[in-house]
C-alpha positions as CSV (number, residue, x, y, z in Angstrom):
1,M,30.5,-113.2,-21.2
2,N,30.4,-114.4,-24.8
3,W,27.1,-115.9,-24.1
4,I,25.6,-112.6,-23.0
5,V,27.0,-110.9,-26.1
6,K,25.5,-113.6,-28.3
7,Q,22.1,-113.3,-26.6
8,T,22.1,-109.5,-27.0
9,Q,23.0,-109.8,-30.6
10,S,20.2,-112.3,-31.1
11,I,17.7,-110.1,-29.4
12,F,18.6,-107.1,-31.6
13,Q,18.6,-109.3,-34.7
14,D,15.1,-110.5,-33.8
15,L,13.9,-106.9,-33.2
16,S,15.4,-105.8,-36.4
17,E,13.6,-108.6,-38.3
18,I,10.4,-107.6,-36.6
19,F,10.8,-103.8,-37.4
20,T,11.9,-104.5,-41.0
21,A,9.4,-107.2,-41.8
22,D,7.2,-106.4,-44.7
23,L,3.6,-105.6,-43.7
24,F,2.2,-104.5,-47.0
25,F,3.1,-102.5,-50.2
26,L,1.9,-98.9,-50.7
27,G,2.9,-96.9,-53.7
28,G,5.7,-99.3,-54.7
29,Q,7.2,-99.1,-51.3
30,K,7.4,-101.9,-48.7
31,I,5.7,-100.7,-45.5
32,T,7.4,-101.9,-42.3
33,I,7.0,-101.0,-38.6
34,L,10.2,-99.0,-38.8
35,L,8.8,-97.0,-41.8
36,L,5.6,-96.4,-40.0
37,I,7.5,-95.0,-37.0
38,K,9.5,-92.7,-39.3
39,I,6.3,-91.5,-40.9
40,I,4.7,-90.8,-37.5
41,V,7.8,-88.9,-36.3
42,Y,8.2,-86.9,-39.4
43,T,4.5,-86.1,-39.4
44,L,4.7,-84.8,-35.8
45,I,7.7,-82.6,-36.8
46,A,5.8,-81.3,-39.8
47,W,2.8,-80.6,-37.7
48,L,4.9,-78.7,-35.1
49,I,6.5,-76.6,-37.9
50,V,3.0,-75.9,-39.5
51,H,1.6,-74.9,-36.0
52,I,4.5,-72.5,-35.4
53,L,4.1,-70.9,-38.8
54,K,0.4,-70.6,-38.4
55,E,0.7,-68.8,-35.1
56,W,3.4,-66.5,-36.4
57,I,1.2,-65.6,-39.4
58,K,-1.8,-65.0,-37.1
59,R,-0.2,-63.1,-34.3
60,W,2.5,-61.1,-36.1
61,F,2.3,-61.1,-39.9
62,L,-1.4,-60.4,-40.2
63,V,-1.5,-58.0,-37.3
64,R,1.0,-55.7,-39.1
65,F,-1.5,-55.4,-42.0
66,G,-4.3,-54.3,-39.7
67,F,-6.6,-57.4,-40.1
68,D,-9.3,-57.7,-37.4
69,R,-9.5,-60.8,-35.2
70,G,-12.0,-62.7,-37.3
71,S,-10.1,-62.2,-40.5
72,R,-6.8,-63.2,-38.9
73,E,-8.3,-66.4,-37.6
74,A,-9.9,-67.3,-41.0
75,I,-6.7,-66.6,-43.0
76,A,-4.4,-68.4,-40.6
77,S,-6.7,-71.5,-40.5
78,V,-6.9,-71.8,-44.3
79,I,-3.1,-71.4,-44.6
80,G,-2.6,-73.9,-41.8
81,Y,-4.7,-76.5,-43.6
82,I,-2.8,-76.0,-46.9
83,L,0.6,-76.2,-45.2
84,A,-0.5,-79.4,-43.3
85,I,-1.5,-81.1,-46.6
86,F,1.8,-80.1,-48.3
87,G,3.7,-81.2,-45.2
88,F,2.1,-84.6,-45.1
89,L,2.8,-85.1,-48.9
90,I,6.5,-84.1,-48.3
91,V,6.7,-86.7,-45.5
92,L,5.4,-89.4,-47.8
93,Q,7.7,-88.4,-50.6
94,N,10.7,-88.4,-48.3
95,V,10.1,-91.9,-46.9
96,G,10.0,-93.2,-50.5
97,I,6.3,-93.7,-51.2
98,D,5.4,-93.0,-54.9
99,L,2.5,-90.6,-54.7
100,S,1.5,-91.0,-58.4
101,S,0.7,-94.7,-57.8
102,L,-1.7,-93.8,-55.0
103,T,-4.1,-91.9,-57.2
104,V,-6.5,-94.8,-57.8
105,F,-6.2,-96.0,-54.3
106,A,-6.8,-92.6,-52.8
107,G,-9.9,-92.1,-55.0
108,A,-11.3,-95.4,-53.9
109,I,-10.6,-94.6,-50.3
110,G,-12.1,-91.1,-50.7
111,I,-15.3,-92.5,-52.1
112,G,-15.6,-95.0,-49.2
113,L,-14.9,-92.4,-46.6
114,G,-17.3,-90.0,-48.2
115,F,-20.2,-92.5,-47.7
116,A,-19.0,-93.5,-44.3
117,F,-18.4,-90.0,-43.0
118,K,-21.0,-88.0,-44.9
119,N,-21.8,-85.7,-41.9
120,L,-18.1,-85.2,-41.2
121,A,-17.5,-84.3,-44.8
122,G,-20.4,-81.9,-44.8
123,N,-19.1,-80.2,-41.7
124,F,-15.7,-80.0,-43.2
125,I,-16.9,-78.3,-46.4
126,S,-19.1,-76.0,-44.2
127,G,-16.1,-75.1,-42.1
128,I,-14.1,-74.2,-45.2
129,T,-17.0,-72.1,-46.5
130,L,-17.3,-70.3,-43.2
131,L,-13.6,-69.5,-43.3
132,L,-13.6,-68.3,-46.9
133,E,-16.9,-66.4,-47.1
134,Q,-16.8,-65.2,-43.5
135,P,-20.5,-64.8,-42.9
136,I,-19.4,-65.2,-39.3
137,K,-16.0,-64.6,-37.8
138,V,-14.2,-65.3,-34.6
139,G,-15.3,-62.5,-32.2
140,D,-18.7,-62.0,-33.7
141,L,-21.9,-62.1,-31.6
142,V,-24.3,-64.5,-33.3
143,E,-27.8,-65.7,-32.5
144,F,-29.7,-68.7,-33.9
145,G,-32.5,-70.5,-32.2
146,D,-32.1,-70.2,-28.5
147,L,-28.4,-69.8,-28.6
148,L,-26.7,-66.4,-28.3
149,G,-23.0,-66.0,-27.8
150,T,-19.6,-65.0,-29.2
151,V,-17.7,-67.1,-31.7
152,E,-14.5,-68.3,-30.1
153,K,-13.1,-70.7,-32.7
154,I,-14.0,-72.0,-36.2
155,S,-12.4,-75.4,-37.0
156,I,-12.9,-77.8,-39.9
157,R,-15.7,-79.7,-38.2
158,S,-17.3,-77.4,-35.6
159,T,-17.5,-73.9,-34.2
160,V,-17.1,-73.1,-30.6
161,I,-19.5,-70.4,-29.2
162,R,-19.2,-68.9,-25.7
163,T,-22.6,-67.8,-24.4
164,L,-23.1,-64.5,-22.5
165,Y,-23.0,-66.6,-19.3
166,G,-19.6,-68.1,-20.0
167,V,-20.8,-71.5,-21.2
168,F,-19.0,-73.0,-24.2
169,V,-21.2,-74.7,-26.9
170,I,-19.8,-76.7,-29.7
171,V,-21.9,-76.4,-32.9
172,P,-21.5,-78.5,-36.1
173,N,-20.6,-76.2,-39.0
174,D,-23.4,-77.2,-41.3
175,R,-26.0,-75.7,-38.9
176,F,-24.6,-72.3,-39.7
177,L,-25.4,-72.8,-43.4
178,D,-28.7,-74.6,-43.0
179,N,-30.3,-72.1,-40.6
180,D,-31.0,-68.4,-40.4
181,I,-28.3,-66.7,-38.4
182,I,-28.4,-63.3,-36.8
183,N,-24.9,-61.8,-36.7
184,W,-24.9,-58.8,-34.4
185,S,-21.3,-57.9,-35.4
186,Y,-21.5,-58.3,-39.2
187,Q,-19.5,-55.4,-40.9
188,N,-20.4,-52.9,-38.1
189,S,-20.5,-53.8,-34.4
190,K,-22.7,-50.8,-33.7
191,C,-26.3,-51.8,-33.0
192,A,-29.6,-50.4,-31.6
193,I,-31.6,-51.7,-28.7
194,K,-35.2,-50.8,-27.9
195,I,-36.6,-50.6,-24.4
196,P,-40.4,-50.6,-24.1
197,V,-41.9,-48.4,-21.4
198,T,-45.6,-48.0,-20.5
199,I,-46.8,-44.8,-18.9
200,A,-50.1,-44.0,-17.3
201,Y,-52.7,-42.2,-19.4
202,G,-52.8,-38.5,-18.6
203,S,-49.0,-38.2,-18.3
204,D,-47.1,-35.4,-20.0
205,T,-45.5,-36.9,-23.1
206,V,-42.9,-34.1,-23.2
207,L,-41.9,-34.9,-19.6
208,V,-41.8,-38.6,-20.5
209,T,-39.4,-37.8,-23.4
210,E,-37.2,-35.8,-21.1
211,A,-37.1,-38.6,-18.5
212,L,-36.2,-41.3,-21.0
213,T,-33.5,-39.3,-22.8
214,A,-32.0,-38.3,-19.4
215,A,-31.8,-41.9,-18.4
216,A,-30.1,-42.8,-21.8
217,R,-27.5,-40.1,-21.4
218,K,-26.6,-41.2,-17.9
219,E,-25.6,-44.7,-19.2
220,S,-22.0,-44.3,-20.2
221,R,-22.1,-47.3,-22.6
222,V,-24.8,-45.7,-24.8
223,L,-23.4,-43.8,-27.8
224,S,-23.9,-40.1,-28.1
225,Y,-24.2,-40.4,-31.9
226,P,-26.7,-41.4,-33.1
227,S,-28.5,-39.7,-30.3
228,P,-31.1,-41.6,-28.3
229,K,-34.6,-41.5,-29.6
230,V,-38.0,-41.7,-27.9
231,L,-40.8,-43.4,-30.0
232,F,-44.4,-43.1,-29.1
233,S,-45.5,-46.5,-30.3
234,G,-49.2,-46.5,-29.4
235,F,-52.1,-46.5,-27.0
236,G,-52.1,-49.7,-25.0
237,N,-54.8,-51.2,-22.8
238,D,-53.2,-50.0,-19.6
239,G,-51.3,-46.9,-20.7
240,L,-49.3,-44.9,-23.3
241,E,-46.6,-47.1,-24.9
242,F,-43.2,-45.6,-25.5
243,Q,-39.9,-47.1,-26.8
244,L,-36.5,-45.8,-25.9
245,L,-34.1,-46.4,-28.9
246,V,-30.4,-46.2,-28.1
247,W,-27.2,-47.3,-30.0
248,I,-24.4,-49.2,-28.4
249,K,-20.9,-50.3,-29.6
250,N,-20.6,-53.7,-28.0
251,P,-23.6,-56.0,-28.7
252,Q,-22.2,-58.5,-26.2
253,E,-23.2,-56.1,-23.4
254,Q,-26.7,-55.4,-24.6
255,F,-28.4,-57.3,-21.7
256,F,-26.3,-55.6,-19.1
257,I,-26.9,-52.2,-20.7
258,T,-30.6,-52.8,-20.9
259,S,-30.6,-53.7,-17.2
260,G,-28.7,-50.5,-16.4
261,L,-31.1,-48.4,-18.5
262,N,-34.2,-49.9,-16.8
263,F,-32.8,-48.9,-13.4
264,L,-32.1,-45.4,-14.7
265,I,-35.5,-45.1,-16.3
266,E,-37.3,-46.1,-13.1
267,S,-35.3,-43.5,-11.2
268,E,-36.0,-40.7,-13.7
269,L,-39.7,-41.5,-13.8
270,R,-40.0,-41.6,-10.0
271,Y,-38.1,-38.3,-9.7
272,R,-40.5,-36.6,-12.1
273,R,-43.5,-38.3,-10.5
274,I,-44.5,-40.0,-13.7
275,E,-46.7,-43.0,-13.0
276,I,-46.1,-46.5,-14.3
277,P,-49.5,-48.0,-14.6
278,F,-50.7,-51.4,-13.3
279,A,-53.0,-53.6,-15.4
280,Q,-56.5,-52.2,-14.7
281,R,-60.1,-52.5,-15.7
282,D,-62.7,-49.8,-15.6
283,I,-66.2,-50.6,-14.2
284,H,-69.1,-48.4,-15.2
285,I,-72.1,-48.4,-12.9
286,R,-75.4,-47.4,-14.4
287,N,-77.2,-46.3,-11.2
288,P,-74.4,-45.2,-8.7
289,E,-77.0,-43.5,-6.5
290,A,-78.2,-46.9,-5.4
291,L,-74.9,-47.6,-3.8
292,T,-74.7,-44.4,-1.9
293,G,-76.2,-45.9,1.3
294,F,-73.7,-48.6,1.4
295,Y,-70.6,-46.4,1.4
296,Q,-71.9,-43.2,3.2
297,K,-70.7,-43.2,6.8
298,P,-73.6,-42.5,9.1
299,P,-73.2,-39.5,11.4
300,S,-72.3,-40.3,15.0
301,T,-74.5,-39.0,17.9
302,D,-73.1,-37.7,21.2
303,I,-75.5,-37.2,24.1
304,S,-74.0,-34.9,26.7
305,N,-75.6,-32.4,29.1
306,G,-79.0,-33.4,27.8
307,K,-78.2,-32.3,24.3
308,V,-78.0,-34.4,21.1
309,V,-74.9,-33.4,19.0
310,T,-74.5,-35.0,15.6
311,Q,-70.9,-35.2,14.4
312,V,-70.4,-35.5,10.7
313,A,-67.1,-36.8,9.5
314,P,-65.2,-33.9,7.8
315,I,-64.6,-34.2,4.1
316,P,-60.9,-34.5,3.4
317,E,-59.3,-31.6,1.7
318,S,-58.0,-32.2,-1.7
319,K,-54.2,-32.4,-2.0
320,K,-52.8,-28.9,-2.5
321,S,-50.4,-28.6,-5.4
322,I,-46.9,-28.0,-4.2
323,P,-45.4,-24.9,-5.8
324,Q,-42.6,-25.9,-8.0
325,S,-39.3,-24.3,-7.1
326,L,-36.8,-23.1,-9.7
327,N,-34.5,-26.1,-9.1
328,N,-37.4,-28.5,-9.7
329,L,-38.5,-27.0,-13.0
330,N,-38.4,-29.5,-15.9
331,L,-36.6,-28.8,-19.1
332,R,-39.7,-27.8,-21.0
333,D,-40.4,-25.0,-18.4
334,L,-36.8,-23.9,-18.5
335,L,-36.7,-23.8,-22.3
336,R,-39.8,-21.6,-22.2
337,R,-38.0,-19.2,-20.0
338,V,-35.8,-18.5,-23.0
339,S,-37.7,-15.8,-24.9
340,Y,-37.0,-17.3,-28.3
341,F,-38.7,-20.5,-27.3
342,E,-41.5,-19.4,-25.0
343,N,-44.1,-19.8,-27.7
344,C,-42.8,-23.2,-29.0
345,S,-45.2,-26.1,-29.1
346,N,-44.7,-29.2,-26.9
347,I,-43.7,-31.1,-30.1
348,Q,-40.9,-28.5,-30.9
349,L,-39.7,-28.5,-27.3
350,R,-39.7,-32.3,-27.2
351,Q,-37.3,-32.4,-30.1
352,L,-35.0,-29.9,-28.4
353,I,-35.0,-32.0,-25.2
354,E,-34.5,-35.2,-27.2
355,E,-31.5,-34.1,-29.1
356,G,-29.9,-31.8,-26.4
357,Y,-27.7,-33.3,-23.7
358,R,-26.6,-32.7,-20.1
359,Q,-23.0,-31.6,-19.3
360,V,-21.5,-31.9,-15.8
361,V,-19.0,-29.2,-15.2
362,P,-16.6,-29.3,-12.1
363,T,-15.9,-26.2,-10.1
364,G,-13.6,-23.7,-11.8
365,T,-14.0,-25.1,-15.3
366,I,-14.0,-22.7,-18.2
367,I,-17.2,-23.5,-20.1
368,C,-16.6,-21.2,-23.1
369,R,-14.0,-18.5,-23.8
370,E,-14.2,-15.0,-25.1
371,N,-14.0,-15.0,-29.0
372,D,-14.7,-18.7,-29.3
373,P,-17.2,-19.7,-32.0
374,G,-20.8,-19.6,-30.7
375,D,-21.8,-23.2,-31.4
376,A,-24.2,-23.8,-28.5
377,F,-26.3,-22.2,-25.8
378,Y,-26.7,-23.4,-22.2
379,I,-29.4,-23.7,-19.5
380,I,-28.2,-24.0,-16.0
381,L,-30.0,-26.9,-14.3
382,S,-28.0,-26.7,-11.0
383,G,-25.0,-24.8,-9.7
384,S,-23.8,-21.3,-10.8
385,V,-21.4,-19.7,-13.2
386,E,-19.5,-16.5,-13.5
387,V,-19.5,-14.2,-16.6
388,F,-16.3,-12.2,-17.1
389,S,-14.0,-10.7,-19.7
390,E,-10.6,-12.2,-20.0
391,Q,-9.3,-9.4,-22.2
392,T,-10.1,-6.6,-19.7
393,G,-10.1,-8.8,-16.6
394,K,-13.5,-7.4,-15.5
395,Y,-16.3,-9.3,-13.7
396,I,-19.6,-9.0,-15.5
397,A,-22.3,-11.1,-13.8
398,N,-23.2,-14.4,-12.1
399,R,-25.8,-16.8,-13.4
400,S,-27.5,-19.5,-11.3
401,A,-30.0,-22.4,-11.8
402,G,-32.7,-21.5,-14.3
403,D,-30.6,-18.9,-16.1
404,F,-29.3,-19.4,-19.7
405,F,-26.4,-17.9,-21.7
406,G,-24.8,-18.1,-25.1
407,E,-28.0,-18.0,-27.2
408,M,-27.1,-14.8,-29.0
409,S,-23.8,-16.1,-30.2
410,L,-25.5,-19.3,-31.5
411,L,-28.4,-17.6,-33.2
412,M,-26.4,-14.9,-34.9
413,G,-23.2,-16.9,-35.6
414,I,-20.9,-14.5,-33.8
415,P,-17.9,-15.2,-31.4
416,R,-18.5,-15.3,-27.7
417,T,-18.4,-11.8,-26.1
418,A,-17.4,-13.1,-22.7
419,S,-15.9,-16.1,-20.9
420,I,-18.0,-18.4,-18.6
421,R,-16.5,-20.2,-15.6
422,S,-18.3,-22.5,-13.1
423,L,-18.3,-21.3,-9.5
424,E,-19.3,-24.7,-8.2
425,D,-20.2,-28.2,-9.6
426,T,-22.7,-27.3,-12.2
427,I,-25.1,-29.3,-14.5
428,L,-25.9,-27.7,-17.8
429,F,-28.4,-28.6,-20.5
430,V,-26.7,-27.9,-23.9
431,V,-28.5,-27.1,-27.2
432,D,-25.9,-27.1,-29.9
433,R,-26.0,-25.9,-33.5
434,D,-26.9,-29.3,-35.0
435,N,-29.8,-29.7,-32.6
436,L,-31.2,-26.2,-33.4
437,Q,-30.6,-26.7,-37.1
438,N,-32.7,-30.0,-37.1
439,L,-35.5,-28.2,-35.3
440,L,-35.5,-25.2,-37.7
441,L,-35.5,-27.6,-40.7
442,K,-38.6,-29.3,-39.5
443,H,-40.4,-26.2,-38.2
444,Q,-39.7,-23.3,-40.6
445,G,-42.1,-20.9,-38.7
446,L,-39.8,-21.0,-35.7
447,A,-37.1,-19.1,-37.5
448,D,-39.6,-16.3,-38.1
449,R,-40.5,-16.1,-34.4
450,I,-36.8,-16.1,-33.4
451,S,-36.2,-13.3,-36.0
452,E,-39.0,-11.3,-34.6
453,E,-37.8,-11.7,-31.1
454,L,-34.2,-10.7,-32.1
455,S,-35.4,-7.6,-34.0
456,N,-36.8,-6.3,-30.7
457,R,-33.3,-6.4,-29.1
458,Q,-31.8,-3.6,-31.1
459,E,-29.7,-2.4,-28.2
460,S,-28.0,-5.8,-27.8
461,L,-27.4,-6.1,-31.5
462,R,-26.0,-2.6,-31.7
463,S,-23.6,-3.3,-28.8
464,L,-22.4,-6.4,-30.8
465,G,-21.7,-4.2,-33.8
466,L,-24.3,-6.1,-36.0
467,L,-26.4,-3.1,-37.0
468,N,-25.9,-0.5,-39.7
469,Q,-28.0,2.3,-41.1
470,Q,-29.7,0.0,-43.6
471,T,-30.9,-2.5,-41.0
472,E,-31.9,0.0,-38.2
473,S,-35.6,0.1,-39.2
474,G,-37.7,-2.7,-37.7
475,Q,-38.9,-4.3,-41.0
476,N,-35.5,-4.3,-42.6
477,L,-33.9,-5.6,-39.4
478,M,-36.3,-8.6,-39.2
479,I,-35.7,-9.5,-42.8
480,W,-31.9,-9.2,-42.4
481,I,-32.0,-11.4,-39.3
482,R,-34.2,-13.9,-41.0
483,Q,-31.9,-14.1,-43.9
484,R,-28.8,-14.4,-41.6
485,I,-30.4,-17.3,-39.7
486,K,-31.3,-19.0,-43.0
487,I,-27.7,-18.9,-44.2
488,L,-26.2,-19.9,-40.9
489,F,-28.4,-22.9,-40.4
490,E,-28.8,-23.8,-44.1
491,I,-32.6,-23.8,-44.0
């Protein structure tokens, strides 16, 4: 038994000598294996404390101050590095290492490591620069070279980017400072995308504008403001070249939104029978009469009852134009049914179509109420509505596809004189005050034509209580209406 005790004590004594044996001196302190173990343990504890503090600062403290995701990541990373350096210095101080005596040694080591790890040092400095200046932040959509993706993490050596296909790419930090970077999310995540569309020569450009804007407004991820724009970019080899310009909120979804818009554009063009041209070449023949014999079908001869009958192939009739029903009228035709716009040019109508918008109204919905401000007028594209007075409880009229309402309140700046309710699922085309104001600002003569049309409706104006003895005469009435429209629309 005593032998076992002596052997155990001997083993512990040998282990103690091993762990306490001097390995080298650092900062006036003997470095032993036991001291190294203490340094490692203390360092791990310090790292754990720093990690907890960093996460608390990022997820709780900075969130309360309203910082965005990228700013939280940057601030928390810089604070984490500072706390880690201080924590390691505290560990060295606690184990008895004199830090002042390490200055020369640390300088020499730093120079050596600088030459040995030049790229690592460059990436480290680049990482600090990215965190402090924030040209890119966590959550930004960035593009450089062939790489396009979202920044997921910025560390001291590299940045992790997740591509739109879910692949993670690790990029050295110095590449972000040495190359041109497109940051789609910088300061404002709202961005514009352009979709080129080629239309056959001879197509109606107003109808094309209507089709493209209709497609844009059917895509829910396209912003209503700024409103979609249609640009006539030029005359191409194969057709008229247009561009649909829309604004979106999430640049990360631009490819999916573009795909959705392409589907909608194709559907709208097909619905309106607008042709998308193929690549083509025109061949001009100098003497086409020489080819007549090759393509003219010879008449067939039928011998019956001793008579020779020559049968000539009938010339096919040209395709008859199909009369357009009221429900199939395009927006340009419907706008021209409104007397105030019947003499508008295609350019003026195109602007109304471009900046107006469709509104889908379920059955039984109140579209506008009596005495509400007259800030828009409506054209019924499909469905029907009921006009009634809520104050008197009286039915006034029904309106169906192709009809319009609310134009008098908009043009004269007066409250609604009746309420409108949908009798079935109804689609409306809305022209609001801002839309009409933009048109009047660009086309001053239109206000005169509208004033002239309104001056011919004295009975309607009188029923609305807008006329007095001074404005009863035609000339005075037109001047008064023109001045009123000028003030209302600030033109």
